[in-house]
C-alpha positions in Angstrom: 0.0 0.1 0.0 2.9 2.5 0.8 4.7 1.6 -2.6 1.5 2.2 -4.4 0.9 5.6 -2.6 5.0 6.5 -3.7 3.9 5.5 -7.5 0.8 7.6 -7.2 2.8 10.8 -6.0 5.8 10.2 -8.4 3.8 10.4 -11.2 1.6 13.2 -10.3 4.8 14.9 -10.0 6.2 14.3 -13.2 2.9 14.6 -14.8 2.6 18.1 -13.4 6.2 19.4 -14.5 5.6 17.5 -18.3 2.1 19.8 -17.9 3.8 22.7 -17.2 7.0 22.5 -19.6 4.5 21.9 -22.4 2.5 24.8 -21.2 5.5 27.6 -21.0 6.6 26.3 -23.7 4.0 26.9 -26.0 3.2 30.4 -24.6 4.7 33.1 -26.8 8.3 34.3 -26.1 8.4 38.0 -26.4 11.9 39.1 -28.7 12.7 42.6 -28.6 14.7 42.9 -32.1 16.6 46.3 -32.4 19.5 47.8 -33.7 22.0 50.2 -32.5 22.9 53.6 -33.9 26.0 53.6 -35.8 28.6 56.3 -37.2 29.3 56.2 -40.7 29.1 57.7 -44.0 25.4 57.8 -45.7 25.3 58.6 -49.8 21.9 59.2 -51.2 22.0 58.2 -54.6 20.1 57.7 -57.7 20.8 54.3 -59.8 20.4 53.8 -63.7 22.1 52.6 -66.6 24.1 54.3 -69.5 26.3 53.5 -72.4 29.8 54.4 -72.7 30.9 56.5 -75.6 34.0 58.9 -77.0 33.2 62.1 -76.5 34.2 63.0 -80.4 33.4 60.4 -82.9 33.8 61.5 -86.1 32.3 59.2 -89.4 34.6 59.6 -92.1 32.6 59.0 -95.7 33.1 59.1 -99.3 32.2 62.0 -101.8 32.6 60.4 -104.5 31.2 57.2 -105.8 33.4 54.1 -107.0 35.3 51.0 -105.7 38.0 51.0 -102.4 41.2 50.3 -104.4 43.4 50.5 -101.1 43.1 50.9 -97.2 45.4 52.4 -94.8 43.8 51.5 -91.3 41.7 49.0 -90.0 40.3 48.7 -86.5 42.0 50.3 -83.7 44.5 51.8 -86.0 45.8 54.7 -84.5 45.9 57.6 -87.3 47.1 61.4 -87.3 45.2 64.3 -88.8 45.8 64.2 -92.9 47.1 60.6 -93.3 45.7 58.9 -96.1 43.5 55.8 -94.7 41.5 54.7 -98.1 42.0 55.2 -101.7 39.4 54.8 -104.6 39.6 53.7 -108.4 40.6 57.3 -109.9 40.7 56.1 -113.8 36.8 57.3 -114.4 37.4 60.7 -112.6 40.7 61.0 -114.0 38.7 60.6 -117.5 36.4 63.2 -116.4 39.4 66.1 -116.0 40.9 65.1 -119.3 37.2 65.6 -120.5 37.2 69.1 -118.7 40.7 70.2 -119.9 39.6 69.2 -123.9 36.7 71.6 -123.0 38.6 74.4 -121.6 40.9 74.3 -124.5 37.8 74.6 -126.9 36.6 77.3 -125.1 39.9 79.2 -125.3 40.2 78.3 -129.1 36.7 80.1 -129.7 37.7 82.8 -127.4 40.6 83.4 -129.6 38.5 83.3 -133.0 36.1 85.5 -131.8 38.9 88.3 -131.0 39.9 88.0 -134.6 36.7 88.5 -135.9 35.7 91.2 -133.3 39.1 93.0 -134.7 37.9 92.2 -138.2 34.2 94.2 -137.4 35.9 96.9 -135.9 38.3 97.6 -138.9 35.2 97.7 -141.4 33.2 99.8 -139.3 36.1 102.5 -139.0 36.7 102.4 -143.4 32.7 102.5 -143.2 32.8 105.8 -141.2 35.1 107.4 -143.5 33.7 106.4 -146.1 30.2 108.1 -145.2 31.5 110.7 -144.2 32.7 111.2 -147.7 28.9 110.2 -149.3 31.4 107.4 -151.3 28.6 104.7 -149.4 25.2 104.3 -148.5 23.8 104.7 -144.8 22.4 101.4 -145.0 26.3 99.8 -145.4 27.3 101.9 -142.5 24.3 100.5 -140.8 25.5 96.8 -141.5 29.2 97.3 -140.8 28.2 98.7 -137.0 25.6 95.7 -136.7 28.7 93.3 -137.5 31.0 94.9 -135.0 28.0 94.9 -132.3 27.3 91.3 -132.4 31.1 90.4 -132.4 31.5 91.8 -129.1 28.7 89.9 -127.9 30.5 87.0 -129.3 33.1 87.4 -127.1 31.2 87.8 -124.0 29.7 84.7 -124.6 33.0 82.7 -125.3 34.5 84.5 -122.2 31.8 82.6 -120.3 32.4 79.5 -121.7 35.7 79.2 -120.6 34.7 80.3 -117.1 32.7 77.6 -117.3 34.9 75.1 -118.6 37.2 76.2 -116.0 34.7 75.4 -113.3 33.8 71.9 -114.6 37.8 71.0 -114.6 38.2 72.3 -110.6 34.7 70.1 -110.3 36.5 67.1 -111.6 39.4 67.7 -110.2 37.9 67.9 -106.6 36.5 64.6 -107.2 39.5 63.5 -108.2 40.9 64.5 -105.0 38.7 63.1 -103.1 39.6 59.5 -104.4 42.3 59.7 -101.4 40.3 59.8 -98.0 42.4 61.2 -95.1 42.0 61.5 -91.6 40.0 64.4 -90.2 41.3 64.1 -86.7 43.8 62.6 -84.2 42.3 59.3 -83.3 41.4 55.7 -82.7 39.7 53.5 -85.2 36.7 51.8 -83.9 35.0 51.0 -86.7 35.4 50.2 -90.5 32.7 49.2 -92.8 34.4 48.5 -96.1 36.8 46.5 -97.9 39.0 46.3 -101.1 37.7 46.2 -104.1 34.1 46.9 -102.2 32.2 49.7 -104.3 30.7 52.6 -102.9 28.0 54.8 -104.2 27.7 58.5 -102.6 24.4 59.4 -104.9 21.8 60.4 -102.2 24.0 60.0 -99.2 27.7 59.6 -98.2 28.6 56.1 -97.2 30.7 55.3 -93.9 33.7 54.2 -94.3 35.4 54.6 -91.1 34.1 55.4 -87.6 37.3 57.5 -85.5 37.0 58.6 -81.5 38.8 61.5 -81.0 40.5 60.4 -77.5 39.8 57.4 -75.7 41.2 58.3 -72.3 38.6 61.0 -71.8 35.1 59.0 -72.4 31.3 59.7 -71.2 28.3 58.0 -70.1 25.3 58.6 -71.4 22.5 58.0 -68.9 18.8 57.0 -68.9 17.6 59.1 -65.4 13.7 57.9 -65.1 11.6 61.1 -65.0 10.5 60.6 -61.0 14.4 60.9 -60.2 15.5 63.8 -62.8 14.4 66.7 -60.4 17.6 65.9 -57.7 20.5 65.5 -60.5 22.1 68.2 -60.7 25.3 69.5 -63.2 28.4 68.1 -61.0 27.4 65.9 -58.5 29.7 62.9 -58.3 29.3 59.5 -60.1 30.2 55.5 -59.6 29.4 53.1 -61.5 31.0 49.7 -62.4 31.1 47.9 -65.8 30.9 43.9 -66.1 34.2 43.9 -67.8 36.1 44.6 -64.2 33.2 43.4 -61.2 35.7 44.3 -58.6 36.6 48.1 -60.4 34.7 51.0 -59.6 34.9 54.2 -61.9 34.2 57.9 -61.4 32.5 60.4 -63.4 31.3 64.1 -63.2 27.3 64.4 -64.3 28.2 67.9 -66.7 24.7 67.9 -68.9 21.0 67.2 -68.1 19.5 67.3 -71.5 15.7 68.5 -71.7 14.7 65.9 -74.5 12.1 63.2 -73.3 12.8 59.7 -74.5 9.2 57.4 -74.2 9.7 53.9 -74.0 6.5 51.3 -73.1 5.2 54.3 -71.3 8.4 55.3 -69.4 9.9 59.0 -69.6 13.7 59.2 -69.4 15.8 62.2 -70.1 19.3 61.7 -70.8 21.9 62.6 -68.5 25.8 63.1 -70.0 28.6 62.0 -67.2 32.3 62.7 -68.5 34.5 59.9 -67.4 38.6 59.8 -67.4 40.0 57.1 -68.8 43.6 56.9 -68.5 44.4 53.1 -68.6 41.7 52.6 -71.5 40.2 50.2 -69.5 36.9 51.3 -70.6 35.8 51.0 -74.2 33.0 52.2 -76.6 29.4 50.2 -75.9 30.1 49.3 -72.9 27.0 49.3 -70.0 27.4 51.0 -67.0 26.0 50.9 -64.1 25.8 53.8 -62.5 24.6 55.6 -59.1 24.6 59.6 -59.0 25.2 60.9 -55.5 22.5 63.2 -54.4 23.8 64.0 -51.2 26.4 62.7 -48.9 27.5 62.8 -44.9 30.4 61.5 -43.9 31.3 60.2 -40.3 27.6 60.8 -39.0 25.1 59.1 -36.8 23.0 56.4 -38.7 19.9 54.7 -37.4 18.3 52.1 -39.3 15.3 52.9 -41.0 13.3 49.9 -39.5 13.5 51.9 -36.3 11.8 54.6 -37.7 9.0 52.6 -39.4 8.5 50.7 -35.9 5.1 51.9 -33.9 4.8 49.8 -30.8 1.0 48.9 -29.7 -0.8 48.6 -26.2 -0.4 44.6 -26.9 3.4 45.3 -26.8 3.7 47.2 -23.8 1.5 44.7 -22.0 3.4 41.9 -22.8 6.7 43.4 -21.7 4.5 44.8 -18.5 4.8 48.1 -19.0 2.2 51.0 -18.9 1.5 52.7 -22.2 3.4 56.3 -22.4 1.7 59.2 -23.9 3.3 59.2 -27.0 1.7 55.6 -27.7 -2.2 56.9 -27.0 -4.5 57.3 -29.7 -5.1 60.7 -30.1 -7.4 62.8 -28.0 -8.8 65.5 -26.2 -11.3 68.7 -26.8 -12.1 70.5 -29.9 -9.4 72.2 -31.7 -8.6 76.2 -30.9 -8.5 78.2 -33.6 -5.2 80.6 -34.9 -5.3 83.9 -33.6 -5.7 86.9 -36.1 -3.1 90.1 -36.9 -5.6 92.4 -35.3 -4.9 95.7 -33.1 -5.9 93.9 -30.1 -2.8 91.1 -30.5 0.2 90.1 -31.9 0.4 86.6 -31.8 -2.0 83.5 -31.2 -1.4 80.0 -29.4 -1.9 77.0 -29.7 -1.6 73.6 -28.2 1.5 71.6 -27.9 1.6 67.7 -28.1 2.5 67.4 -24.3 0.4 70.1 -22.8 -1.2 69.1 -19.9 -5.6 70.1 -20.4 -7.1 72.1 -18.1 -10.5 70.9 -16.4 -12.3 71.7 -19.2 -10.2 69.5 -21.4 -8.7 71.8 -23.5 -4.9 72.7 -24.1 -4.4 76.9 -23.6 -0.6 77.3 -24.0 2.3 76.6 -26.4 4.7 77.9 -28.7 3.4 80.4 -31.3 5.0 80.0 -35.1 4.0 82.6 -37.7 5.2 85.1 -40.3 6.8 88.2 -38.3 4.2 90.9 -37.9 4.8 94.2 -39.8 7.1 97.0 -38.2 4.9 98.9 -35.6 2.6 95.9 -34.5 2.5 95.6 -31.1 4.2 91.8 -30.1 3.9 91.3 -26.5 0.0 91.4 -26.4 -1.4 88.3 -25.1 -4.4 86.5 -27.1 -7.3 85.2 -24.5 -9.4 82.6 -25.0 -12.9 82.2 -24.5 -14.6 80.0 -22.8 -14.9 77.5 -25.5 -11.0 77.3 -25.3 -10.5 79.3 -28.7 -8.5 82.0 -29.7 -10.6 84.8 -31.1 -8.0 87.5 -31.4 -4.3 87.7 -32.0 -1.5 87.1 -33.9 -0.8 84.6 -36.4 -0.1 81.5 -34.5 -0.6 77.5 -35.2 -4.2 76.5 -34.4 -4.1 74.6 -31.0 -5.5 71.1 -30.4 -6.6 69.3 -27.2 -4.3 66.7 -25.6 -2.1 65.0 -27.9 -4.0 66.9 -30.7 -2.1 68.1 -33.8 -0.7 71.5 -35.0 -2.5 73.3 -37.6 -0.6 75.7 -40.1 -0.1 79.3 -39.1 -1.5 82.3 -41.5 -3.0 85.6 -40.7 -5.5 86.0 -38.4 -8.8 87.7 -38.2 -9.5 91.2 -36.9 -6.2 92.4 -39.3 -6.3 95.4 -41.5 -6.5 94.2 -44.9 -3.8 96.7 -46.1 -1.5 95.2 -43.4 -2.1 91.7 -44.5 -1.5 92.5 -47.8 1.8 93.9 -47.0 2.6 90.8 -45.0 1.6 89.0 -47.9 3.8 90.8 -50.5 6.6 90.5 -48.0 6.5 86.6 -48.4 8.2 84.8 -50.8 6.5 83.3 -54.0 6.7 79.7 -52.7 4.9 81.2 -49.2 2.7 83.2 -51.4 0.8 80.3 -53.2 1.1 78.2 -50.3 -1.2 81.0 -48.9 -3.7 81.1 -51.8 -4.1 77.3 -51.8 -5.4 77.2 -48.0 -7.6 80.3 -48.5 -9.3 78.2 -51.9 -9.5 74.9 -49.8 -11.3 77.5 -47.1 -13.9 78.4 -49.5 -12.5 82.0 -49.2 -12.2 84.7 -52.1 -8.2 84.7 -52.6 -8.9 87.2 -55.8 -6.7 90.1 -54.2 -4.0 88.0 -53.5 -3.6 86.4 -56.7 -4.0 89.8 -58.4 -1.3 91.0 -56.4 1.1 88.3 -57.7 0.3 89.0 -61.4 0.5 92.7 -60.9 3.3 94.7 -59.8 3.4 97.2 -57.2 3.1 100.4 -58.2 4.3 101.8 -54.8 7.8 100.2 -55.0 8.3 102.7 -58.3 11.1 105.1 -57.3 9.8 108.4 -56.9 9.0 110.9 -60.2 8.6 107.4 -62.0 5.0 107.3 -63.6 3.5 103.6 -63.3 1.8 102.9 -66.7 -0.3 99.6 -67.8 2.5 99.4 -70.3 5.0 99.0 -67.7 3.3 96.4 -66.0 2.9 93.9 -69.4 6.5 94.8 -70.1 7.7 93.5 -66.1 5.2 90.1 -67.2 7.1 89.6 -70.5 10.3 89.7 -69.2 12.3 86.6 -69.1 11.9 84.4 -65.9 15.8 83.9 -65.7 16.6 87.8 -66.3 18.3 88.5 -69.4 19.7 85.4 -71.8 23.7 85.1 -71.7 25.2 84.2 -75.1 26.6 81.1 -74.6 24.7 80.1 -71.8 22.9 77.1 -71.1 20.0 76.0 -68.5 22.3 73.3 -66.7 24.0 76.7 -65.5 20.7 77.9 -63.7 19.7 75.1 -62.2 19.3 76.1 -58.4 21.0 73.8 -55.7 19.1 71.0 -53.6 17.8 72.2 -50.5 18.7 70.4 -47.3 17.0 67.5 -46.0 15.6 67.3 -42.7 12.5 65.6 -40.9 10.9 64.8 -38.2 10.5 61.3 -36.5 10.5 59.2 -33.3 12.3 56.1 -32.1 12.2 53.7 -29.3 15.2 53.0 -27.3 15.2 50.0 -25.2 16.2 50.6 -22.1 16.5 48.9 -18.8 14.1 46.4 -20.4 11.6 49.4 -21.1 10.6 50.8 -24.4 11.3 55.0 -24.2 10.5 57.2 -27.5 12.9 59.8 -28.6 11.6 62.6 -31.1 14.5 63.1 -33.3 15.5 65.3 -36.4 16.4 63.2 -39.5 18.2 63.8 -42.4 19.1 61.9 -45.7 18.6 58.5 -46.4 20.3 55.4 -48.5 17.2 52.9 -48.0 19.2 51.1 -45.0 20.1 53.8 -42.6 19.2 57.3 -42.5 21.0 60.0 -41.1 20.3 61.1 -37.0 21.0 64.7 -36.6 19.6 65.1 -32.8 17.3 64.9 -30.6 14.4 67.4 -30.6 15.4 68.3 -26.9 19.4 68.8 -28.4 20.9 66.3 -26.9 22.7 63.4 -28.8 22.0 60.0 -29.3 25.1 58.2 -28.3 26.9 55.3 -30.7 25.7 52.2 -29.7 22.4 52.7 -28.7 20.1 50.2 -29.3 17.0 51.0 -31.4 13.8 49.0 -31.3 12.9 47.4 -35.1 10.3 45.2 -34.2 9.0 43.1 -31.6 8.1 39.5 -31.9 6.2 36.9 -29.9 3.0 39.4 -29.6 0.2 40.0 -31.8 -0.2 42.7 -34.7 2.9 45.3 -34.1 0.9 47.6 -36.3 -1.7 50.2 -34.8 -5.3 49.6 -36.2 -6.7 51.8 -38.7 -7.1 55.1 -38.2 -6.1 54.8 -34.6 -3.0 57.8 -35.3 -2.8 60.3 -38.4 0.8 61.3 -38.5 3.3 58.3 -37.1 5.9 61.3 -36.2 2.9 63.7 -34.6 0.6 61.9 -32.4 -2.6 63.9 -34.0 -6.1 63.2 -34.5 -7.3 61.5 -37.9 -9.3 64.8 -38.2 -8.6 68.4 -38.0 -10.6 70.9 -36.5 -11.4 74.0 -37.8 -8.7 76.7 -37.6 -9.2 80.4 -38.2 -8.3 82.3 -41.0 -4.4 81.6 -40.9 -3.8 79.3 -38.1 -4.9 75.4 -39.0 -7.0 73.3 -36.7 -5.8 70.5 -35.0 -6.7 66.8 -34.4 -10.3 67.0 -32.8 -10.4 64.3 -30.1 -13.0 62.0 -30.3 
């Protein structure tokens, strides 16, 4: 009996252990995957393919027809300017030269005969004049002598013209004969030979190509096709690296020199030709090779880099529950009260207020303070006036500020507030840059407000800005509109020299750090990216994340790691999914649900 009890106890212990083992094994294991912040180079590049070709290529042809009797150059032959590289059979052309010379001799003989006839006519006319003066001949005989003299002079002119024509024919025949000797027009290397000895070439309609000579293969160029989605980031002077299949371990360098405005459409894909100069001192690169190139749009050396997977990672409440961590405010969905309105640029206030993401709400659930962000008010306007919120939590008067939102609400854009003087608003509008003016007009149209006055201010120059004593007329306005966009035309200039430099790339994002077994958010400023890593400029609070800091890229062992649709509107700014009404200038923030 005692032995049976012991056996039963052992079986129960083993069963409980096995059950606990299998239950623990079947339970999901939470694994936080992270990558460290590193330091190195980041290159933002545009990839494409192109074809290598010589900078200068000359096609050597024949202006006359005939049989190839001799060749003095072959493939890869190095030739000098003026060197004879081919000869045509000159027998037919030599016969034409002899015939032209015979025609010239005949024309010269006719001219000499006509000169003798002219001398005879002159003598007869002189004798007829003497006899007519003595009334020894009739007047008709004198007239006949005069006609004979005029005819002889005209025949002389015709003969001289015939001689000139015969000389021109002889010169043409001689030129054709000289063209049977084909010389190299430039110094270079023969890259193509299209004829052999004994072959007949005909140049009746088009000169046949006999040779193709590349001027200097130590300097080559790549003709690349850049897609229309990337051509806006290409600028002359950008550095290019590429490889060819013939030398897979070698990397070659080049420089962008031209972005051609001639589109090439193939299969509904539009590309633009881009010319890249490439040095080739070792003559490794050959015409026709395919280059797999990368155009360096931007490059940062020895900067902090954060993996792109860490920027895209967004934790869910299930992840915090699995890590036994409370959900921080940055991971909460949008909430709070209705958004406030942007303040006006009226006489009773200077700048409006807006809600900040982390502002603590008052008792009514509406945020009331934040940083102001608006265009600078005009000179003389009060900058110390404050805007008092109404009982509904909205700012009715004040400067051009950001629209406020509730707790965790989104920020609205700044602009002109209500209550301002229209003339002051127009002055501030004219002080904006063209891009800001277009954005402001688009914002007005989006709200259904009248923007005709501001559009007219852009189309028509400000007459008040003319110097004293200058008469403003509609003709002056028309001439101002007809002026070229880039100023006066420059002789020999191309549009490549007028491309503006690319703006500095800087965005805001959020990464999650894994510190002390806890997820902690860090709002950061980001720069360029190479598709794998992104430049980490700094945290928004001004501190730098040290090298080696672990950035969370994913969490496995829990449910979906992505937030449900509609939970957040902007992954970098946890605002609401619907913007509240903003003022005339300030955009609305996120409206709480």
